[in-house]
ZADO-1210 file (C-alpha; in nm, 4 decimals, padded with zeros to 6 digits):
<atoms>
<atom x="34.0851" y="-04.4334" z="07.0864" code="MET" pos="1"/>
<atom x="33.8182" y="-04.5531" z="06.8673" code="ASN" pos="2"/>
<atom x="33.8803" y="-04.7070" z="06.5188" code="LEU" pos="3"/>
<atom x="33.8179" y="-04.3953" z="06.3221" code="LEU" pos="4"/>
<atom x="34.0223" y="-04.1903" z="06.5419" code="ASP" pos="5"/>
<atom x="34.3174" y="-04.4330" z="06.4795" code="GLN" pos="6"/>
<atom x="34.2757" y="-04.4170" z="06.1212" code="LEU" pos="7"/>
<atom x="34.2955" y="-04.0172" z="06.1468" code="LEU" pos="8"/>
<atom x="34.6027" y="-04.0483" z="06.3603" code="SER" pos="9"/>
<atom x="34.7757" y="-04.2218" z="06.0480" code="ARG" pos="10"/>
<atom x="34.7487" y="-03.9782" z="05.7621" code="PRO" pos="11"/>
<atom x="34.8252" y="-04.1031" z="05.4207" code="ASP" pos="12"/>
<atom x="35.1930" y="-04.0854" z="05.3446" code="ALA" pos="13"/>
<atom x="35.3054" y="-03.8502" z="05.0779" code="TYR" pos="14"/>
<atom x="35.5368" y="-04.0263" z="04.7995" code="LEU" pos="15"/>
<atom x="35.7443" y="-03.7045" z="04.7507" code="LEU" pos="16"/>
<atom x="35.7407" y="-03.5903" z="05.1015" code="GLY" pos="17"/>
<atom x="35.4714" y="-03.3119" z="05.1993" code="ALA" pos="18"/>
<atom x="35.4904" y="-03.0204" z="04.9692" code="PRO" pos="19"/>
<atom x="35.5624" y="-02.6735" z="05.0934" code="THR" pos="20"/>
<atom x="35.3909" y="-02.4827" z="04.8286" code="GLY" pos="21"/>
<atom x="35.0316" y="-02.3677" z="04.8298" code="THR" pos="22"/>
<atom x="34.7653" y="-02.3279" z="04.5632" code="ALA" pos="23"/>
<atom x="34.3947" y="-02.2620" z="04.5280" code="VAL" pos="24"/>
<atom x="34.1635" y="-02.4983" z="04.3620" code="ILE" pos="25"/>
<atom x="33.7836" y="-02.4857" z="04.2378" code="ARG" pos="26"/>
<atom x="33.7622" y="-02.1182" z="04.2874" code="ARG" pos="27"/>
<atom x="33.5062" y="-02.1417" z="04.0051" code="PHE" pos="28"/>
<atom x="33.3486" y="-02.4451" z="03.8540" code="ALA" pos="29"/>
<atom x="33.5503" y="-02.3942" z="03.5403" code="GLU" pos="30"/>
<atom x="33.8692" y="-02.4768" z="03.7238" code="ASP" pos="31"/>
<atom x="33.7992" y="-02.8382" z="03.7464" code="PHE" pos="32"/>
<atom x="33.7053" y="-02.9843" z="03.4296" code="CYS" pos="33"/>
<atom x="33.6457" y="-03.3566" z="03.3729" code="VAL" pos="34"/>
<atom x="33.5446" y="-03.5497" z="03.0553" code="GLU" pos="35"/>
<atom x="33.4411" y="-03.9199" z="03.0804" code="GLU" pos="36"/>
<atom x="33.6059" y="-04.1662" z="02.8234" code="VAL" pos="37"/>
<atom x="33.3597" y="-04.4295" z="02.7791" code="LEU" pos="38"/>
<atom x="33.6028" y="-04.6745" z="02.5768" code="GLY" pos="39"/>
<atom x="33.3373" y="-04.7691" z="02.3131" code="PHE" pos="40"/>
<atom x="33.1152" y="-04.6160" z="02.0978" code="GLU" pos="41"/>
<atom x="32.7072" y="-04.6678" z="02.1331" code="PRO" pos="42"/>
<atom x="32.5945" y="-04.9182" z="01.8664" code="ASP" pos="43"/>
<atom x="32.3221" y="-04.6809" z="01.7232" code="GLY" pos="44"/>
<atom x="32.0303" y="-04.9198" z="01.7904" code="ALA" pos="45"/>
<atom x="31.8249" y="-05.0347" z="02.0983" code="GLY" pos="46"/>
<atom x="31.5754" y="-04.9098" z="02.3431" code="GLU" pos="47"/>
<atom x="31.8632" y="-04.7102" z="02.5510" code="HIS" pos="48"/>
<atom x="31.9103" y="-04.3396" z="02.4770" code="GLN" pos="49"/>
<atom x="32.2667" y="-04.2334" z="02.5515" code="PHE" pos="50"/>
<atom x="32.3316" y="-03.8679" z="02.6484" code="LEU" pos="51"/>
<atom x="32.6589" y="-03.7022" z="02.6812" code="PHE" pos="52"/>
<atom x="32.5854" y="-03.4188" z="02.9266" code="ILE" pos="53"/>
<atom x="32.7839" y="-03.1288" z="03.0335" code="ARG" pos="54"/>
<atom x="32.6787" y="-03.0609" z="03.4042" code="LYS" pos="55"/>
<atom x="32.8250" y="-02.7551" z="03.6113" code="THR" pos="56"/>
<atom x="32.7856" y="-02.7569" z="03.9798" code="GLY" pos="57"/>
<atom x="32.5295" y="-03.0340" z="03.9859" code="GLU" pos="58"/>
<atom x="32.5958" y="-03.3782" z="04.1019" code="ASN" pos="59"/>
<atom x="32.5304" y="-03.7089" z="03.9295" code="THR" pos="60"/>
<atom x="32.2437" y="-03.8273" z="04.1206" code="ASP" pos="61"/>
<atom x="32.0493" y="-03.5164" z="04.1050" code="TRP" pos="62"/>
<atom x="32.0950" y="-03.5128" z="03.7107" code="VAL" pos="63"/>
<atom x="31.9841" y="-03.8808" z="03.6968" code="ALA" pos="64"/>
<atom x="31.6621" y="-03.7675" z="03.8963" code="GLN" pos="65"/>
<atom x="31.5796" y="-03.4790" z="03.6487" code="GLN" pos="66"/>
<atom x="31.6178" y="-03.7243" z="03.3629" code="LEU" pos="67"/>
<atom x="31.3762" y="-03.9563" z="03.5289" code="ALA" pos="68"/>
<atom x="31.1267" y="-03.6828" z="03.5520" code="CYS" pos="69"/>
<atom x="31.1671" y="-03.5379" z="03.2132" code="PHE" pos="70"/>
<atom x="31.1520" y="-03.8644" z="03.0469" code="THR" pos="71"/>
<atom x="30.8700" y="-03.9983" z="03.2831" code="GLN" pos="72"/>
<atom x="31.0671" y="-04.3096" z="03.3255" code="THR" pos="73"/>
<atom x="31.1495" y="-04.5046" z="03.6574" code="HIS" pos="74"/>
<atom x="31.4820" y="-04.4061" z="03.8312" code="PRO" pos="75"/>
<atom x="31.6268" y="-04.7471" z="03.7854" code="ARG" pos="76"/>
<atom x="31.5970" y="-04.7228" z="03.4107" code="ASP" pos="77"/>
<atom x="31.8554" y="-04.4286" z="03.4218" code="ILE" pos="78"/>
<atom x="32.2208" y="-04.5543" z="03.3935" code="GLY" pos="79"/>
<atom x="32.5459" y="-04.3920" z="03.4619" code="TYR" pos="80"/>
<atom x="32.9089" y="-04.5380" z="03.4687" code="ALA" pos="81"/>
<atom x="33.0320" y="-04.3377" z="03.7727" code="GLY" pos="82"/>
<atom x="32.9773" y="-04.0224" z="03.9946" code="LYS" pos="83"/>
<atom x="33.1479" y="-03.6917" z="03.9273" code="LYS" pos="84"/>
<atom x="33.2450" y="-03.4111" z="04.1122" code="ASP" pos="85"/>
<atom x="32.9770" y="-03.1678" z="04.1777" code="ARG" pos="86"/>
<atom x="33.2082" y="-02.8506" z="04.2273" code="HIS" pos="87"/>
<atom x="33.3187" y="-02.8762" z="03.8583" code="ALA" pos="88"/>
<atom x="33.2345" y="-02.8920" z="03.4926" code="VAL" pos="89"/>
<atom x="33.1928" y="-03.2541" z="03.4014" code="THR" pos="90"/>
<atom x="33.1043" y="-03.4110" z="03.0578" code="ASP" pos="91"/>
<atom x="32.9421" y="-03.7512" z="03.1640" code="GLN" pos="92"/>
<atom x="32.7280" y="-04.0166" z="02.9813" code="TRP" pos="93"/>
<atom x="32.3961" y="-04.1112" z="03.0743" code="PHE" pos="94"/>
<atom x="32.1489" y="-04.3721" z="02.9558" code="SER" pos="95"/>
<atom x="31.7555" y="-04.3671" z="02.9599" code="VAL" pos="96"/>
<atom x="31.5569" y="-04.6453" z="02.8729" code="ARG" pos="97"/>
<atom x="31.3160" y="-04.5169" z="02.5975" code="LEU" pos="98"/>
<atom x="31.0945" y="-04.7140" z="02.3535" code="PRO" pos="99"/>
<atom x="31.2398" y="-04.7511" z="02.0242" code="ILE" pos="100"/>
<atom x="31.0830" y="-04.4786" z="01.8021" code="GLY" pos="101"/>
<atom x="31.0271" y="-04.2280" z="02.0837" code="LYS" pos="102"/>
<atom x="31.1601" y="-03.8892" z="02.0161" code="GLN" pos="103"/>
<atom x="31.2257" y="-03.6148" z="02.2800" code="LEU" pos="104"/>
<atom x="31.3251" y="-03.2607" z="02.2347" code="ASP" pos="105"/>
<atom x="31.6379" y="-03.2764" z="02.4571" code="TRP" pos="106"/>
<atom x="31.6906" y="-02.9194" z="02.4385" code="SER" pos="107"/>
<atom x="31.3908" y="-02.8800" z="02.6729" code="ALA" pos="108"/>
<atom x="31.5890" y="-03.0783" z="02.9264" code="PHE" pos="109"/>
<atom x="31.8616" y="-02.8101" z="02.9226" code="GLU" pos="110"/>
<atom x="31.9295" y="-02.5487" z="03.1904" code="THR" pos="111"/>
<atom x="32.2059" y="-02.2935" z="03.2628" code="ASP" pos="112"/>
<atom x="32.3858" y="-02.5915" z="03.4265" code="SER" pos="113"/>
<atom x="32.2853" y="-02.8783" z="03.2036" code="ILE" pos="114"/>
<atom x="32.3569" y="-02.9230" z="02.8322" code="LYS" pos="115"/>
<atom x="32.3300" y="-03.2176" z="02.6088" code="VAL" pos="116"/>
<atom x="32.6385" y="-03.2456" z="02.3987" code="LEU" pos="117"/>
<atom x="32.5684" y="-03.5731" z="02.2152" code="ARG" pos="118"/>
<atom x="32.2957" y="-03.8500" z="02.1816" code="GLN" pos="119"/>
<atom x="32.2785" y="-04.1788" z="02.0467" code="ALA" pos="120"/>
<atom x="32.1040" y="-04.5081" z="02.0711" code="ARG" pos="121"/>
<atom x="32.2601" y="-04.8310" z="02.2528" code="HIS" pos="122"/>
<atom x="32.1228" y="-05.2067" z="02.3063" code="SER" pos="123"/>
<atom x="32.2138" y="-05.2005" z="02.6624" code="ARG" pos="124"/>
<atom x="32.1878" y="-04.9745" z="02.9760" code="LYS" pos="125"/>
<atom x="32.4940" y="-04.7956" z="03.0897" code="LEU" pos="126"/>
<atom x="32.6203" y="-04.9665" z="03.4129" code="LYS" pos="127"/>
<atom x="32.8399" y="-04.8546" z="03.6868" code="THR" pos="128"/>
<atom x="33.2047" y="-04.9264" z="03.6221" code="GLY" pos="129"/>
<atom x="33.1763" y="-04.9556" z="03.2373" code="VAL" pos="130"/>
<atom x="33.4174" y="-04.6715" z="03.1867" code="LEU" pos="131"/>
<atom x="33.7611" y="-04.6598" z="03.0395" code="GLN" pos="132"/>
<atom x="33.8778" y="-04.3424" z="03.2378" code="GLY" pos="133"/>
<atom x="33.8546" y="-03.9735" z="03.2556" code="ASN" pos="134"/>
<atom x="34.0285" y="-03.6801" z="03.1233" code="ARG" pos="135"/>
<atom x="34.1188" y="-03.3883" z="03.3729" code="PHE" pos="136"/>
<atom x="34.1941" y="-03.0253" z="03.3163" code="SER" pos="137"/>
<atom x="34.2515" y="-02.8456" z="03.6365" code="LEU" pos="138"/>
<atom x="34.3410" y="-02.4953" z="03.7164" code="ARG" pos="139"/>
<atom x="34.5689" y="-02.4202" z="04.0264" code="LEU" pos="140"/>
<atom x="34.5546" y="-02.0268" z="04.1185" code="ARG" pos="141"/>
<atom x="34.7675" y="-01.8418" z="04.3464" code="ASP" pos="142"/>
<atom x="35.0569" y="-02.0799" z="04.2987" code="VAL" pos="143"/>
<atom x="35.3228" y="-01.9977" z="04.5683" code="SER" pos="144"/>
<atom x="35.6217" y="-02.2197" z="04.4655" code="HIS" pos="145"/>
<atom x="35.5932" y="-02.2685" z="04.0804" code="PRO" pos="146"/>
<atom x="35.9334" y="-02.4321" z="04.0549" code="ASP" pos="147"/>
<atom x="35.8460" y="-02.7019" z="04.3212" code="GLU" pos="148"/>
<atom x="35.4865" y="-02.7567" z="04.1300" code="LEU" pos="149"/>
<atom x="35.6872" y="-02.8316" z="03.8100" code="GLN" pos="150"/>
<atom x="35.9518" y="-03.0246" z="03.9642" code="GLN" pos="151"/>
<atom x="35.7059" y="-03.2569" z="04.1340" code="ARG" pos="152"/>
<atom x="35.4942" y="-03.2907" z="03.8367" code="PHE" pos="153"/>
<atom x="35.7798" y="-03.3941" z="03.6230" code="ASN" pos="154"/>
<atom x="35.8650" y="-03.6648" z="03.8825" code="GLN" pos="155"/>
<atom x="35.5251" y="-03.8193" z="03.9062" code="LEU" pos="156"/>
<atom x="35.4876" y="-03.8225" z="03.5394" code="LYS" pos="157"/>
<atom x="35.7760" y="-04.0679" z="03.5486" code="THR" pos="158"/>
<atom x="35.7101" y="-04.2451" z="03.8934" code="SER" pos="159"/>
<atom x="35.3233" y="-04.2596" z="03.8773" code="GLY" pos="160"/>
<atom x="35.0929" y="-04.1518" z="04.1597" code="VAL" pos="161"/>
<atom x="34.9945" y="-04.3550" z="04.4966" code="PRO" pos="162"/>
<atom x="34.6362" y="-04.4828" z="04.3933" code="ASN" pos="163"/>
<atom x="34.4850" y="-04.3531" z="04.7238" code="TYR" pos="164"/>
<atom x="34.1049" y="-04.3299" z="04.7338" code="PHE" pos="165"/>
<atom x="34.0124" y="-03.9564" z="04.7603" code="GLY" pos="166"/>
<atom x="33.8881" y="-03.7966" z="05.0649" code="GLU" pos="167"/>
<atom x="33.5498" y="-03.7611" z="04.8771" code="GLN" pos="168"/>
<atom x="33.4942" y="-04.1225" z="04.9030" code="ARG" pos="169"/>
<atom x="33.4912" y="-04.1138" z="05.2789" code="PHE" pos="170"/>
<atom x="33.1985" y="-03.8330" z="05.3170" code="GLY" pos="171"/>
<atom x="33.1812" y="-03.4918" z="05.5041" code="HIS" pos="172"/>
<atom x="33.3693" y="-03.5580" z="05.8357" code="ASN" pos="173"/>
<atom x="33.4301" y="-03.9057" z="05.7455" code="TYR" pos="174"/>
<atom x="33.0667" y="-03.9666" z="05.7996" code="GLY" pos="175"/>
<atom x="33.0566" y="-04.2596" z="05.5345" code="ASN" pos="176"/>
<atom x="33.3167" y="-04.4324" z="05.7520" code="ILE" pos="177"/>
<atom x="33.0891" y="-04.3709" z="06.0674" code="SER" pos="178"/>
<atom x="32.7879" y="-04.5124" z="05.8919" code="LYS" pos="179"/>
<atom x="32.9909" y="-04.8153" z="05.7655" code="GLY" pos="180"/>
<atom x="33.0993" y="-04.8890" z="06.1115" code="GLU" pos="181"/>
<atom x="32.7311" y="-04.8602" z="06.2376" code="LEU" pos="182"/>
<atom x="32.6321" y="-05.1004" z="05.9429" code="LEU" pos="183"/>
<atom x="32.8849" y="-05.3904" z="06.0238" code="ILE" pos="184"/>
<atom x="32.7745" y="-05.3754" z="06.3864" code="ALA" pos="185"/>
<atom x="32.4187" y="-05.4326" z="06.2693" code="GLY" pos="186"/>
<atom x="32.3153" y="-05.0960" z="06.4142" code="ARG" pos="187"/>
<atom x="32.2253" y="-04.9160" z="06.0714" code="LEU" pos="188"/>
<atom x="31.8900" y="-05.0162" z="05.9157" code="ARG" pos="189"/>
<atom x="31.9217" y="-04.8185" z="05.5896" code="ASP" pos="190"/>
<atom x="31.7684" y="-05.0096" z="05.3221" code="ARG" pos="191"/>
<atom x="31.8931" y="-04.7825" z="05.0532" code="ASN" pos="192"/>
<atom x="32.1305" y="-05.0064" z="04.8480" code="ARG" pos="193"/>
<atom x="32.3232" y="-04.7315" z="04.7070" code="GLN" pos="194"/>
<atom x="32.3963" y="-04.5598" z="05.0297" code="LYS" pos="195"/>
<atom x="32.4976" y="-04.9004" z="05.2110" code="ARG" pos="196"/>
<atom x="32.7364" y="-04.9366" z="04.9124" code="GLY" pos="197"/>
<atom x="32.8883" y="-04.6120" z="04.9918" code="LEU" pos="198"/>
<atom x="32.9374" y="-04.6893" z="05.3523" code="TYR" pos="199"/>
<atom x="33.0948" y="-05.0333" z="05.2929" code="ILE" pos="200"/>
<atom x="33.3122" y="-04.8867" z="05.0015" code="SER" pos="201"/>
<atom x="33.4292" y="-04.6152" z="05.2517" code="ALA" pos="202"/>
<atom x="33.5715" y="-04.8616" z="05.4735" code="LEU" pos="203"/>
<atom x="33.7473" y="-05.1044" z="05.2196" code="ARG" pos="204"/>
<atom x="33.8880" y="-04.7772" z="05.0712" code="SER" pos="205"/>
<atom x="34.0361" y="-04.6498" z="05.3954" code="ALA" pos="206"/>
<atom x="34.1960" y="-05.0063" z="05.4756" code="LEU" pos="207"/>
<atom x="34.3434" y="-05.0007" z="05.1367" code="PHE" pos="208"/>
<atom x="34.4920" y="-04.6573" z="05.1668" code="ASN" pos="209"/>
<atom x="34.6421" y="-04.7521" z="05.4910" code="GLN" pos="210"/>
<atom x="34.8420" y="-05.0535" z="05.3079" code="VAL" pos="211"/>
<atom x="34.9505" y="-04.8180" z="05.0338" code="VAL" pos="212"/>
<atom x="35.0738" y="-04.5494" z="05.2936" code="SER" pos="213"/>
<atom x="35.2417" y="-04.8271" z="05.4984" code="ALA" pos="214"/>
<atom x="35.4393" y="-04.9380" z="05.1662" code="ARG" pos="215"/>
<atom x="35.5477" y="-04.5608" z="05.1051" code="ILE" pos="216"/>
<atom x="35.6623" y="-04.5411" z="05.4527" code="HIS" pos="217"/>
<atom x="35.8686" y="-04.8733" z="05.4438" code="GLN" pos="218"/>
<atom x="36.0253" y="-04.7704" z="05.1114" code="GLY" pos="219"/>
<atom x="35.8443" y="-05.0560" z="04.9245" code="ILE" pos="220"/>
<atom x="35.6010" y="-04.8761" z="04.7301" code="TRP" pos="221"/>
<atom x="35.7661" y="-04.9676" z="04.4007" code="ASN" pos="222"/>
<atom x="35.9747" y="-05.2726" z="04.5161" code="LYS" pos="223"/>
<atom x="35.8429" y="-05.6299" z="04.4380" code="VAL" pos="224"/>
<atom x="35.9125" y="-05.9013" z="04.6923" code="ALA" pos="225"/>
<atom x="35.8186" y="-06.2698" z="04.6947" code="PRO" pos="226"/>
<atom x="35.4509" y="-06.3240" z="04.7983" code="GLY" pos="227"/>
<atom x="35.3548" y="-05.9599" z="04.6471" code="ASP" pos="228"/>
<atom x="35.0476" y="-05.9785" z="04.4105" code="VAL" pos="229"/>
<atom x="35.1021" y="-05.7886" z="04.0745" code="LEU" pos="230"/>
<atom x="34.8331" y="-05.6646" z="03.8426" code="MET" pos="231"/>
<atom x="34.9189" y="-05.6208" z="03.4581" code="LEU" pos="232"/>
<atom x="34.8700" y="-05.2498" z="03.3516" code="ASN" pos="233"/>
<atom x="34.5306" y="-05.1685" z="03.2014" code="ALA" pos="234"/>
<atom x="34.3869" y="-05.5106" z="03.3374" code="SER" pos="235"/>
<atom x="34.2542" y="-05.6671" z="03.6460" code="GLN" pos="236"/>
<atom x="34.4410" y="-05.9613" z="03.5938" code="SER" pos="237"/>
<atom x="34.6845" y="-06.0525" z="03.9044" code="CYS" pos="238"/>
<atom x="34.9473" y="-06.3250" z="03.9834" code="PHE" pos="239"/>
<atom x="35.1753" y="-06.3868" z="04.2840" code="VAL" pos="240"/>
<atom x="35.5341" y="-06.2864" z="04.2426" code="TYR" pos="241"/>
<atom x="35.7983" y="-06.5622" z="04.3115" code="THR" pos="242"/>
<atom x="36.1712" y="-06.5503" z="04.2803" code="ASP" pos="243"/>
<atom x="36.1393" y="-06.7540" z="03.9542" code="ALA" pos="244"/>
<atom x="36.0215" y="-06.4426" z="03.7854" code="GLU" pos="245"/>
<atom x="36.3275" y="-06.2510" z="03.7239" code="THR" pos="246"/>
<atom x="36.2014" y="-05.9601" z="03.4973" code="ASP" pos="247"/>
<atom x="35.9060" y="-05.8356" z="03.7329" code="CYS" pos="248"/>
<atom x="36.1002" y="-05.5371" z="03.8925" code="GLN" pos="249"/>
<atom x="36.1990" y="-05.4226" z="03.5447" code="SER" pos="250"/>
<atom x="35.8423" y="-05.4686" z="03.4112" code="ARG" pos="251"/>
<atom x="35.7384" y="-05.2837" z="03.7271" code="LEU" pos="252"/>
<atom x="35.9797" y="-04.9798" z="03.6652" code="GLU" pos="253"/>
<atom x="35.8384" y="-04.9649" z="03.2919" code="GLN" pos="254"/>
<atom x="35.4756" y="-04.9422" z="03.3925" code="GLY" pos="255"/>
<atom x="35.3769" y="-05.3039" z="03.2562" code="ASP" pos="256"/>
<atom x="35.3085" y="-05.4452" z="03.6009" code="LEU" pos="257"/>
<atom x="35.1798" y="-05.2682" z="03.9214" code="HIS" pos="258"/>
<atom x="35.2014" y="-05.3700" z="04.2947" code="LEU" pos="259"/>
<atom x="34.8438" y="-05.4273" z="04.4464" code="THR" pos="260"/>
<atom x="34.6724" y="-05.4050" z="04.8097" code="ALA" pos="261"/>
<atom x="34.3834" y="-05.5712" z="04.9257" code="PRO" pos="262"/>
<atom x="34.0235" y="-05.4631" z="04.9140" code="LEU" pos="263"/>
<atom x="33.9062" y="-05.6586" z="05.2012" code="TRP" pos="264"/>
<atom x="33.6511" y="-05.9305" z="05.2084" code="GLY" pos="265"/>
<atom x="33.6019" y="-06.3085" z="05.2594" code="ARG" pos="266"/>
<atom x="33.8755" y="-06.5534" z="05.1640" code="GLY" pos="267"/>
<atom x="34.2395" y="-06.5492" z="05.2276" code="GLY" pos="268"/>
<atom x="34.4819" y="-06.2642" z="05.1284" code="LEU" pos="269"/>
<atom x="34.6095" y="-06.3264" z="04.7746" code="MET" pos="270"/>
<atom x="34.9499" y="-06.2213" z="04.8915" code="SER" pos="271"/>
<atom x="35.1763" y="-06.4810" z="05.0464" code="GLN" pos="272"/>
<atom x="35.4626" y="-06.5326" z="05.2997" code="ASN" pos="273"/>
<atom x="35.6105" y="-06.2066" z="05.4356" code="SER" pos="274"/>
<atom x="35.4028" y="-05.9803" z="05.2172" code="MET" pos="275"/>
<atom x="35.0771" y="-06.1341" z="05.3537" code="ALA" pos="276"/>
<atom x="35.2072" y="-06.0864" z="05.7053" code="GLU" pos="277"/>
<atom x="35.3050" y="-05.7364" z="05.6173" code="PHE" pos="278"/>
<atom x="34.9285" y="-05.6585" z="05.4969" code="GLU" pos="279"/>
<atom x="34.7888" y="-05.8323" z="05.8028" code="GLN" pos="280"/>
<atom x="34.9934" y="-05.6368" z="06.0384" code="SER" pos="281"/>
<atom x="34.9419" y="-05.2977" z="05.8923" code="VAL" pos="282"/>
<atom x="34.5425" y="-05.3702" z="05.9263" code="LEU" pos="283"/>
<atom x="34.5475" y="-05.5450" z="06.2590" code="SER" pos="284"/>
<atom x="34.4196" y="-05.2251" z="06.4287" code="PRO" pos="285"/>
<atom x="34.1057" y="-05.2433" z="06.2218" code="TRP" pos="286"/>
<atom x="34.0544" y="-05.6236" z="06.2465" code="GLN" pos="287"/>
<atom x="33.6867" y="-05.5534" z="06.3550" code="ALA" pos="288"/>
<atom x="33.6464" y="-05.3743" z="05.9995" code="TRP" pos="289"/>
<atom x="33.7832" y="-05.6537" z="05.8342" code="CYS" pos="290"/>
<atom x="33.5675" y="-05.9141" z="06.0081" code="THR" pos="291"/>
<atom x="33.2546" y="-05.7082" z="05.9641" code="GLY" pos="292"/>
<atom x="33.3217" y="-05.6590" z="05.5789" code="LEU" pos="293"/>
<atom x="33.3692" y="-06.0440" z="05.5631" code="GLU" pos="294"/>
<atom x="33.0254" y="-06.0777" z="05.7296" code="GLY" pos="295"/>
<atom x="32.8486" y="-05.8605" z="05.4764" code="LEU" pos="296"/>
<atom x="32.9638" y="-06.1270" z="05.1931" code="GLY" pos="297"/>
<atom x="33.2236" y="-05.9156" z="05.0179" code="LEU" pos="298"/>
<atom x="33.5084" y="-06.1077" z="04.8470" code="ASN" pos="299"/>
<atom x="33.8849" y="-06.0179" z="04.8730" code="GLN" pos="300"/>
<atom x="33.9922" y="-05.8384" z="04.5794" code="GLU" pos="301"/>
<atom x="34.2906" y="-05.6362" z="04.4786" code="ARG" pos="302"/>
<atom x="34.3658" y="-05.2785" z="04.3386" code="ARG" pos="303"/>
<atom x="34.6921" y="-05.1240" z="04.1970" code="ALA" pos="304"/>
<atom x="34.9075" y="-04.9337" z="04.4543" code="VAL" pos="305"/>
<atom x="35.0098" y="-04.6981" z="04.1657" code="ARG" pos="306"/>
<atom x="34.8445" y="-04.5041" z="03.8911" code="VAL" pos="307"/>
<atom x="35.0178" y="-04.3922" z="03.5752" code="LEU" pos="308"/>
<atom x="34.9305" y="-04.0456" z="03.4136" code="LEU" pos="309"/>
<atom x="34.8132" y="-04.0628" z="03.0719" code="GLN" pos="310"/>
<atom x="34.9402" y="-03.7712" z="02.8517" code="THR" pos="311"/>
<atom x="35.0152" y="-03.5247" z="03.1163" code="PRO" pos="312"/>
<atom x="35.0745" y="-03.1447" z="03.0706" code="GLY" pos="313"/>
<atom x="35.1464" y="-02.8733" z="03.2773" code="LEU" pos="314"/>
<atom x="35.1641" y="-02.4892" z="03.1758" code="GLU" pos="315"/>
<atom x="35.1577" y="-02.1586" z="03.3058" code="GLN" pos="316"/>
<atom x="34.8466" y="-01.9584" z="03.1886" code="GLU" pos="317"/>
<atom x="34.9407" y="-01.6405" z="03.3470" code="SER" pos="318"/>
<atom x="35.1003" y="-01.5005" z="03.6464" code="GLY" pos="319"/>
<atom x="35.0503" y="-01.7352" z="03.9402" code="SER" pos="320"/>
<atom x="34.7831" y="-01.9724" z="03.7635" code="THR" pos="321"/>
<atom x="34.8686" y="-02.2752" z="03.6134" code="TRP" pos="322"/>
<atom x="34.6754" y="-02.5449" z="03.4211" code="ARG" pos="323"/>
<atom x="34.7546" y="-02.9183" z="03.4270" code="MET" pos="324"/>
<atom x="34.5835" y="-03.1900" z="03.2021" code="SER" pos="325"/>
<atom x="34.5980" y="-03.5636" z="03.2318" code="PHE" pos="326"/>
<atom x="34.4101" y="-03.8808" z="03.1934" code="GLY" pos="327"/>
<atom x="34.3561" y="-04.1488" z="03.4787" code="LEU" pos="328"/>
<atom x="34.1755" y="-04.4927" z="03.4238" code="PRO" pos="329"/>
<atom x="33.8544" y="-04.5561" z="03.5903" code="ALA" pos="330"/>
<atom x="33.8406" y="-04.5448" z="03.9653" code="GLY" pos="331"/>
<atom x="34.1495" y="-04.3258" z="03.9970" code="ALA" pos="332"/>
<atom x="34.1282" y="-03.9874" z="04.1938" code="PHE" pos="333"/>
<atom x="34.2781" y="-03.6550" z="04.0412" code="ALA" pos="334"/>
<atom x="34.2882" y="-03.5282" z="04.3977" code="THR" pos="335"/>
<atom x="34.5602" y="-03.7898" z="04.4854" code="SER" pos="336"/>
<atom x="34.7840" y="-03.6165" z="04.2268" code="LEU" pos="337"/>
<atom x="34.7038" y="-03.2859" z="04.3565" code="VAL" pos="338"/>
<atom x="34.7954" y="-03.3515" z="04.7075" code="ARG" pos="339"/>
<atom x="35.1480" y="-03.4457" z="04.6006" code="GLU" pos="340"/>
<atom x="35.1942" y="-03.1241" z="04.4234" code="LEU" pos="341"/>
<atom x="35.1027" y="-02.8547" z="04.6512" code="CYS" pos="342"/>
<atom x="34.8819" y="-02.7811" z="04.9874" code="GLN" pos="343"/>
<atom x="34.5618" y="-02.6531" z="04.8955" code="LEU" pos="344"/>
<atom x="34.4665" y="-02.3525" z="05.0621" code="GLU" pos="345"/>
<atom x="34.0811" y="-02.4072" z="05.0405" code="ASN" pos="346"/>
<atom x="33.8337" y="-02.6107" z="04.8361" code="GLU" pos="347"/>
<atom x="33.5307" y="-02.4322" z="04.8874" code="LYS" pos="348"/>
<atom x="33.1716" y="-02.4645" z="04.7302" code="ALA" pos="349"/>
<atom x="33.1733" y="-02.3049" z="04.3959" code="VAL" pos="350"/>
<atom x="32.9920" y="-01.9741" z="04.3743" code="PRO" pos="351"/>
<atom x="32.6407" y="-02.0231" z="04.2117" code="GLY" pos="352"/>
<atom x="32.6442" y="-02.3899" z="04.2743" code="CYS" pos="353"/>
<atom x="32.2794" y="-02.5186" z="04.3790" code="SER" pos="354"/>
<atom x="32.2970" y="-02.7082" z="04.7176" code="PRO" pos="355"/>
<atom x="32.3302" y="-03.0608" z="04.6166" code="GLN" pos="356"/>
<atom x="32.5212" y="-03.3161" z="04.8151" code="THR" pos="357"/>
<atom x="32.9072" y="-03.3565" z="04.7601" code="ASP" pos="358"/>
<atom x="33.0072" y="-03.6698" z="04.5924" code="GLU" pos="359"/>
</atoms>
């Protein structure tokens, strides 16, 4: 059994057990709406034009390419904070480097699937990851077990959600992982930095998910033990838990702290003692991936095991159709919540979408 097959033989654990109810999502693009929360206001001056764009059925890279063509600028002068789902309606910020004083008619850039909602000048290019979070509004159709849906949603509002990387990170048929294996083996000569980054990230994400899943299986998803690495809420600051810090479990339960799992790279694990042994044991079948990631020069990092829902809401729209809304910090996946609520009967391409690559 190869390493990818081993991964697929260990599906990510459900926090609440596998749901029995089913539902349909993304029957139409309007069923999956995302709004970026930038976390700051453009300063109103500078050579970078910020654009808040609503795109329907288009992927982020394609819109960036269209912006480069429309403004006659180099693609590297287009910025965005993160990639958004194609099969959705997404409100997303882009930046374009334009000389001060140069004015463009942005309405001429608009199409049926692209609308410019806001524009403002800023002194810096919008960089990947410079994002506070996202607001989601998702419609679930043909909900078979509404009572179960409500019960699970209410539980997750309190407990938080496993901070799994979503399947879209791994590509169609886990193609990003397959390419990542070739890359660390030195058998992939793709010079595209963006694609190489996707393949590397897929491997790290898969390893992270395995540790989160193992914690759930072991009943320690939300129980702190000596040697665990804890992260402050809404921060990347981490510290190692010791017996001397007696209030950490209560702070964990209150949402002030989160347990973490490794994003693999060079250097020793931040976790210590039995928890370091636990993480190493979970990932031992994929030691070749770990060694390969270290060889690419990546450093050890940590990511929270849990994500808390921000201002969550769930309501029945009509009949078997339900609408839920919630916010997530940057880097968290809405699909990690949805999988805990119901089994999706399908997640097909949205009718009318142009044939761009899934993100």
